[in-house]
MARBA-514889 format. One record per residue: x, y, z of N, C-alpha, C in turn. Coordinates in steps of 0.2 Angstrom, whole numbers, padded with zeros to 4 digits, always signed. Example, Ala and Ser with C-alpha at 12.3 -4.5 7.8 and 13.67 -1.06 7.14 Angstrom:
REM residues 2
+0066-0028+0039+0062-0022+0039+0066-0016+0039;+0064-0011+0035+0068-0005+0036+0064+0000+0039;
***
This chain:
REM residues 363
-0083+0101+0062-0084+0097+0060-0089+0093+0068;-0095+0088+0066-0097+0086+0071-0098+0079+0073;-0093+0076+0077-0094+0069+0077-0099+0064+0083;-0101+0058+0080-0105+0055+0084-0101+0051+0091;-0104+0046+0093-0101+0046+0100-0093+0039+0097;-0092+0039+0092-0086+0035+0090-0080+0039+0090;-0074+0036+0094-0067+0037+0093-0065+0040+0087;-0062+0044+0085-0060+0045+0081-0051+0046+0078;-0050+0043+0073-0042+0042+0071-0042+0046+0065;-0035+0050+0064-0035+0052+0060-0029+0046+0054;-0028+0045+0049-0024+0040+0045-0020+0044+0039;-0013+0041+0039-0007+0045+0035-0003+0037+0033;-0006+0040+0025-0003+0034+0022+0003+0037+0015;+0009+0036+0018+0011+0038+0009+0016+0029+0006;+0014+0027-0001+0016+0023-0001+0023+0022-0005;+0025+0016-0009+0029+0016-0013+0028+0020-0019;+0025+0021-0022+0025+0023-0026+0027+0032-0026;+0025+0036-0022+0029+0042-0017+0024+0046-0022;+0016+0045-0023+0016+0049-0028+0011+0055-0023;+0011+0053-0016+0008+0060-0014+0005+0056-0007;+0003+0063+0000+0000+0060+0004-0004+0059+0006;-0008+0051+0009-0015+0052+0008-0018+0052+0018;-0022+0058+0019-0025+0060+0025-0032+0055+0026;-0034+0055+0033-0042+0053+0033-0043+0054+0039;-0050+0056+0039-0050+0054+0048-0055+0050+0050;-0058+0046+0052-0063+0039+0053-0064+0040+0061;-0072+0039+0062-0073+0037+0067-0073+0029+0066;-0071+0025+0072-0068+0020+0072-0070+0015+0079;-0075+0010+0080-0077+0007+0086-0076-0001+0082;-0078-0006+0088-0076-0013+0085-0084-0014+0080;-0086-0010+0077-0090-0013+0074-0092-0011+0067;-0087-0005+0066-0087-0001+0061-0081+0004+0059;-0081+0007+0053-0077+0012+0054-0081+0016+0046;-0079+0024+0049-0082+0029+0042-0076+0033+0041;-0080+0036+0035-0074+0041+0032-0077+0046+0031;-0075+0050+0038-0079+0057+0039-0074+0063+0033;-0069+0064+0033-0065+0068+0030-0057+0064+0026;-0057+0066+0020-0050+0066+0018-0045+0071+0015;-0039+0070+0012-0036+0075+0009-0030+0070+0007;-0028+0073+0001-0023+0072-0005-0019+0078-0005;-0013+0076-0003-0007+0081+0000-0001+0079-0004;-0002+0084-0007+0006+0086-0013+0013+0081-0010;+0017+0078-0014+0023+0076-0011+0026+0080-0015;+0033+0083-0010+0037+0088-0013+0040+0085-0018;+0042+0088-0023+0045+0085-0028+0052+0084-0028;+0058+0088-0024+0063+0088-0020+0065+0082-0016;+0060+0081-0011+0060+0075-0008+0060+0067-0012;+0055+0068-0015+0053+0064-0018+0059+0061-0023;+0061+0064-0026+0069+0064-0030+0074+0060-0025;+0075+0064-0022+0082+0063-0015+0080+0054-0012;+0071+0053-0010+0071+0047-0008+0073+0041-0014;+0071+0044-0020+0071+0039-0026+0079+0037-0028;+0081+0043-0026+0090+0044-0027+0095+0039-0022;+0091+0038-0015+0092+0034-0009+0092+0027-0013;+0084+0026-0012+0083+0019-0014+0087+0017-0020;+0089+0019-0022+0091+0017-0029+0097+0015-0030;+0099+0020-0026+0108+0020-0025+0111+0019-0017;+0118+0024-0016+0120+0023-0009+0118+0030-0008;+0120+0029+0001+0118+0033+0005+0122+0037+0010;+0120+0041+0015+0124+0042+0022+0120+0042+0028;+0121+0039+0033+0119+0040+0039+0117+0048+0041;+0118+0054+0039+0117+0059+0036+0109+0061+0034;+0112+0058+0027+0107+0060+0025+0099+0056+0027;+0101+0052+0028+0094+0045+0031+0092+0051+0036;+0095+0052+0042+0095+0058+0045+0088+0063+0042;+0093+0066+0040+0090+0074+0033+0082+0071+0033;+0082+0064+0029+0077+0063+0026+0071+0061+0032;+0073+0058+0037+0066+0055+0044+0064+0063+0044;+0066+0067+0045+0068+0075+0048+0060+0078+0043;+0063+0077+0036+0060+0079+0031+0053+0078+0028;+0050+0072+0028+0048+0068+0030+0042+0067+0036;+0045+0071+0042+0041+0072+0047+0037+0077+0047;+0040+0081+0045+0037+0088+0042+0031+0088+0037;+0034+0086+0032+0028+0084+0028+0022+0079+0030;+0024+0074+0034+0016+0071+0037+0011+0076+0041;+0017+0083+0043+0014+0082+0048+0010+0090+0047;+0013+0094+0040+0011+0096+0037+0002+0095+0034;+0005+0090+0031-0004+0085+0029-0008+0085+0033;-0007+0082+0041-0011+0082+0044-0014+0089+0045;-0011+0094+0047-0013+0100+0047-0017+0102+0043;-0016+0102+0036-0020+0104+0031-0025+0100+0031;-0026+0094+0033-0036+0090+0033-0038+0093+0039;-0033+0097+0044-0036+0099+0052-0041+0105+0048;-0035+0111+0046-0039+0118+0041-0044+0116+0037;-0043+0111+0033-0046+0110+0028-0056+0109+0029;-0054+0104+0035-0064+0102+0038-0064+0105+0044;-0058+0111+0047-0061+0115+0052-0063+0110+0059;-0059+0105+0059-0058+0101+0064-0053+0100+0071;-0060+0099+0078-0058+0100+0083-0052+0096+0084;-0047+0095+0087-0042+0091+0088-0042+0087+0094;-0047+0093+0098-0047+0088+0105-0053+0083+0105;-0056+0081+0098-0058+0076+0098-0057+0070+0096;-0050+0069+0091-0046+0065+0089-0040+0061+0094;-0042+0055+0093-0039+0051+0096-0031+0050+0096;-0029+0050+0090-0022+0051+0091-0020+0049+0080;-0016+0050+0081-0014+0050+0072-0010+0041+0070;-0014+0038+0064-0010+0030+0064-0006+0035+0056;+0001+0033+0058+0008+0037+0056+0012+0030+0051;+0010+0026+0045+0012+0024+0043+0020+0024+0039;+0022+0032+0039+0028+0032+0036+0030+0029+0028;+0035+0033+0028+0037+0031+0021+0043+0027+0021;+0041+0019+0019+0047+0016+0018+0051+0015+0014;+0058+0013+0015+0063+0017+0012+0068+0009+0010;+0067+0004+0016+0071-0002+0012+0065-0007+0018;+0063-0014+0014+0061-0019+0017+0062-0027+0013;+0065-0026+0019+0072-0036+0019+0068-0038+0023;+0065-0042+0023+0060-0047+0029+0063-0052+0030;+0068-0055+0024+0070-0062+0026+0081-0061+0024;+0084-0067+0028+0090-0066+0027+0092-0067+0035;+0098-0067+0035+0100-0066+0043+0098-0061+0048;+0095-0055+0043+0095-0052+0050+0091-0047+0046;+0084-0049+0045+0081-0048+0041+0077-0038+0046;+0076-0033+0040+0072-0028+0044+0069-0026+0038;+0066-0020+0043+0063-0014+0037+0059-0007+0040;+0062-0002+0036+0065+0005+0037+0058+0010+0035;+0055+0012+0040+0049+0019+0038+0054+0024+0040;+0053+0030+0037+0056+0035+0041+0049+0040+0041;+0052+0048+0045+0045+0050+0044+0046+0052+0053;+0049+0057+0055+0048+0056+0063+0043+0057+0067;+0038+0052+0070+0034+0051+0073+0033+0058+0077;+0039+0060+0081+0039+0066+0087+0038+0072+0083;+0040+0073+0079+0039+0080+0077+0031+0079+0073;+0028+0075+0070+0022+0074+0069+0018+0074+0075;+0018+0071+0081+0015+0076+0088+0017+0081+0090;+0026+0084+0089+0022+0091+0092+0021+0095+0086;+0022+0096+0082+0018+0101+0077+0010+0101+0077;+0006+0093+0079-0003+0094+0077-0003+0094+0083;+0001+0093+0090-0001+0092+0096-0009+0085+0097;-0005+0082+0094-0011+0075+0092-0005+0067+0094;-0008+0064+0097-0001+0059+0100-0003+0054+0094;+0002+0051+0090+0003+0049+0085+0009+0041+0088;+0004+0035+0081+0006+0030+0083+0012+0027+0077;+0016+0024+0077+0020+0023+0071+0022+0016+0075;+0027+0014+0069+0034+0012+0067+0029+0002+0070;+0021+0001+0065+0018-0005+0065+0022-0010+0065;+0028-0010+0060+0030-0015+0057+0035-0019+0061;+0038-0017+0066+0044-0020+0067+0044-0025+0073;+0037-0022+0077+0035-0028+0083+0034-0036+0078;+0028-0035+0074+0027-0042+0068+0034-0046+0068;+0041-0042+0065+0046-0044+0062+0049-0048+0067;+0050-0042+0072+0053-0047+0081+0048-0054+0082;+0043-0056+0081+0042-0062+0082+0041-0065+0074;+0045-0064+0071+0048-0068+0064+0042-0064+0058;+0038-0061+0059+0035-0062+0054+0038-0059+0050;+0035-0056+0042+0035-0054+0037+0037-0045+0038;+0031-0043+0042+0030-0036+0044+0026-0031+0037;+0022-0037+0035+0019-0033+0028+0015-0038+0025;+0009-0039+0022+0004-0034+0023+0001-0034+0031;+0000-0029+0029-0004-0029+0035-0012-0026+0033;-0012-0024+0028-0020-0022+0024-0026-0027+0026;-0024-0034+0025-0027-0040+0025-0033-0041+0032;-0028-0039+0037-0033-0037+0044-0038-0033+0044;-0037-0027+0039-0042-0021+0040-0047-0026+0035;-0044-0030+0029-0051-0032+0026-0056-0034+0027;-0053-0041+0032-0058-0044+0034-0063-0039+0037;-0058-0037+0043-0064-0033+0048-0069-0029+0042;-0069-0027+0039-0074-0022+0034-0077-0029+0028;-0076-0033+0025-0078-0038+0022-0078-0046+0025;-0079-0046+0031-0077-0055+0031-0086-0057+0033;-0091-0054+0034-0096-0052+0032-0100-0058+0024;-0097-0055+0019-0100-0056+0015-0100-0064+0012;-0106-0067+0009-0107-0075+0007-0101-0074+0001;-0099-0082+0002-0095-0083-0005-0088-0080-0002;-0083-0083-0004-0076-0082-0006-0074-0075-0008;-0072-0070-0002-0072-0065-0007-0062-0064-0005;-0061-0059-0010-0054-0059-0011-0054-0051-0012;-0050-0049-0009-0049-0040-0008-0042-0039-0012;-0040-0035-0017-0030-0032-0020-0032-0026-0020;-0024-0026-0017-0024-0018-0017-0019-0018-0020;-0018-0011-0027-0014-0012-0031-0013-0004-0031;-0006-0003-0027-0002+0003-0025+0003+0001-0030;+0009+0004-0025+0017+0003-0029+0018-0006-0032;+0018-0010-0026+0016-0014-0025+0008-0017-0027;+0008-0023-0028+0000-0026-0024-0001-0033-0021;-0004-0033-0016-0006-0037-0012-0011-0039-0010;-0013-0045-0008-0020-0048-0011-0021-0052-0005;-0027-0052-0001-0031-0053+0005-0035-0060+0005;-0037-0064+0007-0040-0072+0006-0045-0071+0010;-0050-0069+0013-0055-0070+0020-0058-0076+0018;-0056-0081+0023-0060-0088+0024-0056-0090+0031;-0059-0097+0033-0058-0098+0039-0051-0098+0041;-0047-0095+0038-0040-0094+0042-0038-0088+0033;-0037-0081+0036-0035-0077+0036-0028-0077+0031;-0028-0077+0025-0021-0076+0019-0019-0069+0017;-0014-0068+0016-0011-0062+0012-0007-0061+0011;-0001-0058+0005+0002-0058+0005+0004-0053-0004;+0010-0050-0004+0010-0047-0010+0012-0050-0017;+0008-0050-0023+0008-0056-0027+0014-0053-0032;+0017-0046-0031+0021-0044-0035+0020-0035-0036;+0022-0033-0044+0020-0027-0044+0015-0024-0043;+0015-0019-0042+0007-0016-0045+0007-0010-0051;+0008-0003-0047+0009+0002-0053+0015+0003-0052;+0021+0003-0048+0028+0004-0047+0033+0004-0054;+0032-0002-0060+0035-0002-0064+0031+0003-0071;+0026+0002-0070+0021+0005-0074+0022+0012-0075;+0022+0014-0067+0024+0024-0067+0030+0026-0069;+0035+0020-0067+0042+0021-0069+0042+0024-0077;+0038+0017-0077+0042+0017-0088+0038+0024-0090;+0031+0025-0088+0030+0031-0090+0031+0036-0088;+0035+0039-0086+0039+0044-0082+0043+0046-0086;+0049+0040-0086+0053+0038-0092+0053+0040-0101;+0048+0038-0101+0047+0039-0108+0043+0041-0110;+0037+0043-0105+0030+0047-0108+0031+0053-0105;+0034+0056-0100+0032+0062-0098+0027+0063-0092;+0026+0057-0091+0018+0058-0086+0019+0052-0082;+0017+0055-0076+0015+0051-0069+0015+0044-0068;+0008+0043-0074+0006+0035-0072+0003+0036-0080;+0000+0031-0080-0006+0031-0086-0011+0030-0086;-0017+0035-0087-0020+0037-0085-0028+0031-0089;-0032+0027-0084-0033+0022-0087-0033+0017-0092;-0025+0015-0093-0020+0014-0098-0021+0014-0105;-0023+0019-0105-0024+0022-0112-0017+0022-0116;-0012+0023-0115-0004+0022-0117-0005+0013-0119;-0005+0010-0112-0004+0004-0113-0007+0000-0120;-0014+0001-0120-0019+0000-0124-0014-0001-0130;-0011+0007-0133-0009+0004-0140-0004+0001-0142;-0001-0002-0135+0005-0006-0138+0002-0013-0137;+0006-0019-0141+0005-0025-0139+0011-0028-0135;+0005-0033-0131+0012-0038-0126+0016-0042-0130;+0021-0042-0125+0026-0048-0129+0027-0051-0126;+0024-0060-0127+0022-0064-0123+0029-0067-0122;+0034-0067-0124+0041-0068-0123+0044-0064-0117;+0043-0056-0117+0046-0054-0112+0043-0055-0105;+0035-0056-0106+0031-0057-0101+0030-0065-0098;+0036-0069-0104+0037-0077-0099+0044-0073-0095;+0047-0072-0097+0054-0069-0093+0052-0068-0087;+0048-0062-0088+0046-0059-0082+0043-0062-0077;+0039-0066-0077+0033-0072-0075+0037-0078-0071;+0045-0079-0073+0049-0081-0073+0053-0080-0065;+0052-0074-0062+0055-0073-0057+0054-0076-0054;+0058-0079-0046+0057-0084-0043+0054-0081-0036;+0051-0075-0037+0047-0072-0033+0040-0075-0035;+0038-0075-0039+0031-0076-0040+0029-0085-0039;+0032-0087-0038+0032-0093-0037+0034-0096-0031;+0039-0091-0027+0037-0092-0021+0033-0093-0016;+0032-0095-0010+0026-0097-0008+0023-0094-0001;+0018-0091-0001+0018-0086+0005+0020-0087+0012;+0021-0085+0017+0019-0079+0016+0028-0075+0014;+0024-0069+0010+0029-0065+0006+0027-0057+0006;+0034-0055+0006+0031-0047+0007+0037-0044+0001;+0037-0039-0001+0043-0034-0006+0039-0029-0009;+0045-0026-0011+0046-0017-0011+0049-0014-0017;+0052-0006-0016+0054-0006-0022+0062-0006-0023;+0063-0009-0017+0072-0012-0017+0074-0018-0020;+0067-0022-0023+0065-0028-0030+0064-0026-0035;+0059-0023-0033+0056-0024-0043+0054-0016-0042;+0061-0015-0047+0061-0004-0049+0063-0005-0057;+0067+0003-0056+0070+0000-0065+0074-0005-0066;+0077-0006-0062+0084-0008-0063+0079-0016-0064;+0077-0019-0063+0074-0024-0062+0069-0027-0067;+0065-0020-0071+0060-0019-0077+0065-0021-0083;+0072-0015-0084+0077-0014-0088+0079-0017-0091;+0077-0025-0086+0085-0029-0090+0080-0034-0093;+0072-0032-0095+0069-0037-0102+0068-0034-0108;+0068-0027-0106+0067-0024-0111+0074-0024-0119;+0068-0027-0124+0073-0031-0130+0072-0024-0137;+0078-0025-0139+0082-0020-0142+0077-0019-0149;+0075-0012-0150+0071-0009-0155+0063-0011-0152;+0062-0012-0146+0055-0013-0141+0053-0005-0141;+0047-0005-0145+0041+0001-0143+0042+0001-0137;+0041+0009-0134+0039+0010-0128+0032+0009-0125;+0026+0009-0130+0022+0007-0128+0018-0003-0127;+0024-0005-0131+0024-0013-0130+0027-0013-0124;+0033-0011-0121+0036-0015-0115+0030-0010-0110;+0028-0004-0110+0022-0004-0108+0018-0009-0103;+0013-0011-0110+0008-0014-0112+0008-0021-0109;+0015-0024-0109+0017-0028-0105+0020-0029-0100;+0020-0023-0095+0021-0022-0090+0013-0022-0085;+0010-0019-0089+0003-0017-0087-0001-0024-0088;+0000-0029-0092+0000-0036-0092+0003-0039-0085;+0010-0040-0084+0013-0042-0080+0009-0040-0073;+0009-0034-0071+0004-0036-0065-0004-0039-0065;-0007-0039-0070-0014-0043-0072-0011-0048-0071;-0008-0051-0075-0007-0062-0075-0004-0060-0066;-0001-0058-0063+0001-0060-0060+0000-0059-0053;-0006-0054-0051-0015-0054-0049-0017-0059-0051;-0020-0062-0058-0025-0066-0058-0023-0073-0056;-0016-0075-0058-0013-0081-0053-0015-0084-0047;-0013-0078-0045-0014-0081-0035-0022-0081-0038;-0027-0075-0035-0032-0077-0035-0037-0083-0038;-0032-0085-0043-0037-0090-0047-0035-0097-0043;-0031-0097-0037-0030-0101-0032-0037-0103-0027;-0040-0100-0027-0042-0097-0021-0050-0099-0022;-0053-0099-0029-0057-0100-0032-0063-0097-0029;-0061-0089-0030-0067-0084-0025-0076-0082-0031;-0079-0081-0025-0085-0078-0028-0082-0071-0031;-0077-0065-0028-0077-0058-0029-0070-0059-0028;-0067-0052-0034-0060-0050-0030-0063-0041-0030;-0060-0038-0026-0064-0032-0024-0054-0028-0023;-0056-0026-0030-0050-0021-0029-0050-0012-0028;-0044-0011-0024-0043-0005-0022-0035-0003-0020;-0036+0004-0020-0028+0009-0022-0030+0011-0027;-0023+0014-0033-0025+0020-0037-0023+0014-0042;-0020+0007-0044-0021+0003-0049-0030+0004-0051;-0034+0003-0045-0039+0001-0048-0044+0007-0051;-0041+0012-0052-0042+0014-0057-0042+0017-0062;-0035+0012-0064-0034+0011-0070-0041+0007-0075;-0042+0009-0080-0049+0005-0083-0049-0002-0085;-0041+0001-0089-0039-0004-0093-0037-0011-0090;-0034-0010-0085-0029-0015-0081-0035-0019-0077;-0039-0016-0075-0044-0019-0071-0049-0023-0076;-0049-0022-0082-0052-0027-0085-0048-0031-0088;-0042-0033-0086-0039-0035-0090-0037-0042-0084;-0037-0038-0077-0039-0043-0075-0046-0046-0072;-0052-0044-0073-0057-0049-0075-0056-0055-0081;-0054-0050-0087-0055-0056-0092-0051-0060-0090;-0046-0062-0085-0042-0068-0083-0047-0070-0078;-0051-0068-0077-0054-0072-0071-0061-0072-0071;-0061-0076-0075-0070-0078-0079-0074-0081-0076;-0081-0077-0074-0085-0080-0068-0084-0076-0061;-0080-0072-0061-0078-0069-0055-0079-0063-0055;-0084-0058-0050-0086-0053-0048-0080-0047-0046;-0077-0044-0051-0071-0040-0053-0074-0034-0051;-0073-0030-0046-0074-0024-0047-0073-0021-0041;-0073-0013-0042-0069-0008-0035-0071-0009-0029;-0068-0010-0024-0071-0010-0017-0076-0002-0014;-0077-0001-0018-0084+0007-0017-0089+0004-0020;-0091-0002-0023-0096-0004-0024-0098-0008-0017;-0094-0009-0014-0097-0010-0009-0095-0004-0003;-0095+0000-0001-0095+0004+0001-0091+0009+0005;-0083+0005+0002-0077+0008+0005-0075+0013+0000;-0073+0016-0002-0066+0020-0008-0060+0020-0005;-0062+0015-0013-0054+0012-0013-0049+0019-0016;-0048+0021-0016-0044+0028-0015-0042+0027-0008;-0045+0027-0003-0044+0031+0004-0040+0023+0007;-0041+0018+0005-0040+0013+0011-0035+0011+0013;-0029+0012+0011-0023+0012+0015-0022+0018+0023;-0025+0023+0020-0025+0027+0025-0031+0025+0031;-0035+0023+0028-0042+0021+0034-0039+0014+0038;-0036+0012+0034-0032+0005+0039-0029+0007+0043;-0024+0012+0043-0019+0016+0049-0023+0019+0054;-0029+0021+0050-0031+0024+0057-0034+0020+0062;-0036+0015+0059-0040+0008+0062-0034+0006+0065;-0027+0004+0061-0022+0000+0068-0020+0005+0074;-0020+0013+0073-0019+0017+0078-0024+0015+0085;-0032+0013+0081-0038+0014+0088-0034+0008+0089;-0032+0002+0086-0031-0004+0087-0025-0004+0095;-0020+0000+0092-0015+0002+0097-0017+0006+0104;-0021+0010+0102-0024+0015+0109-0029+0010+0112;-0031+0005+0110-0036+0002+0114-0034-0006+0117;-0024-0007+0115-0021-0011+0118-0025-0018+0116;-0028-0016+0109-0027-0024+0107-0022-0028+0100;-0023-0033+0101-0018-0036+0094-0022-0039+0092;-0016-0037+0086-0019-0037+0076-0018-0047+0076;-0023-0048+0072-0022-0056+0071-0019-0056+0065;-0013-0055+0063-0011-0055+0057-0006-0061+0059;-0005-0067+0062+0001-0068+0060+0001-0073+0056;-0006-0079+0054-0009-0082+0047-0005-0079+0042;-0007-0072+0040-0003-0067+0034+0003-0067+0036;+0007-0065+0040+0015-0064+0041+0019-0067+0041;+0018-0073+0045+0021-0079+0048+0023-0080+0054;+0022-0073+0057+0022-0070+0063+0022-0078+0068;+0028-0079+0074+0023-0082+0079+0018-0082+0082;+0018-0077+0083+0009-0076+0087+0008-0068+0086;+0000-0065+0085-0002-0059+0086+0002-0056+0090;+0000-0051+0089+0004-0046+0095+0002-0038+0094;+0000-0033+0101+0002-0028+0098+0004-0022+0095;+0004-0019+0089+0008-0017+0087+0007-0010+0086;+0012-0006+0085+0014+0002+0085+0017+0006+0091;+0022+0009+0092+0023+0014+0097+0018+0021+0098;+0018+0022+0104+0014+0030+0105+0018+0033+0107;+0018+0040+0105+0022+0047+0104+0018+0051+0107;+0018+0053+0111+0013+0061+0114+0017+0063+0118;
***
């Protein structure tokens, strides 16, 4: 593959859904970014099971170290698969932007921390490409939430659109970006994580394709109201969350005796839709652009649109950016910012005391 004059970066993203590793190659400069190549690399089933067990229970230092090593190999294998499939000249690739796999994210309390596993030294050693990783902790060192990071990238992509533009990424969690005079962004709550977990447990499938199962059930407004009364939804921004909070144990507290499985799935789907819509409506948007895996759920997308009458609700694909690869592209862009020693303007999103250069370089 031949490249133009732009610097080329690889972005690697594995989200809270643990459904695969997204890898992209992107030419990037200060004016724009392109998607030149992409690959969805399967997540090792045993590794996924081990991660979910650790996140949901107790662990040891030995197990944490082993998971870090195994994830490093997985991410390196994913990058090498992209290189092979697209016959890439690695000498033309400036760096890899590696998000890592979030094991735990607790940005509040007396000792806030975030932990992303996936040894970047292994990725660098196995690919021969400089690797930028550990993006979140520098922001937290300045008092920020360390998340979400996507809003800075969303503004880079869409700030020239007329009117008020919101971008919502629906991954395991859902986060909203408000593009205006001041950039805002935060996690609205669960995205796909609760729906996917319920599908796996009750229906033997990884996710509810197009919301087909949820459409069979009836939303229980009482259960939904109880869910939405959780203090997270009323908490002001900046805020961020993860699987350590919104998980199967959280959801199962709300299941009523005798409740049909499809009805509970419908209620979980409505929880995602309403928690997004109730935040979006605060900003009187002209449009809401959806990306991430949840944007492919036709039923969920329709529910969000129905709750935001008069607002254009479409996927980012309609504006030239494939939502499926948005997060991986963001980390290619963040790697470019780090290699050029440019601060990322995120303090208004995360609550950090200042904007700063993010990520460490492994070479």
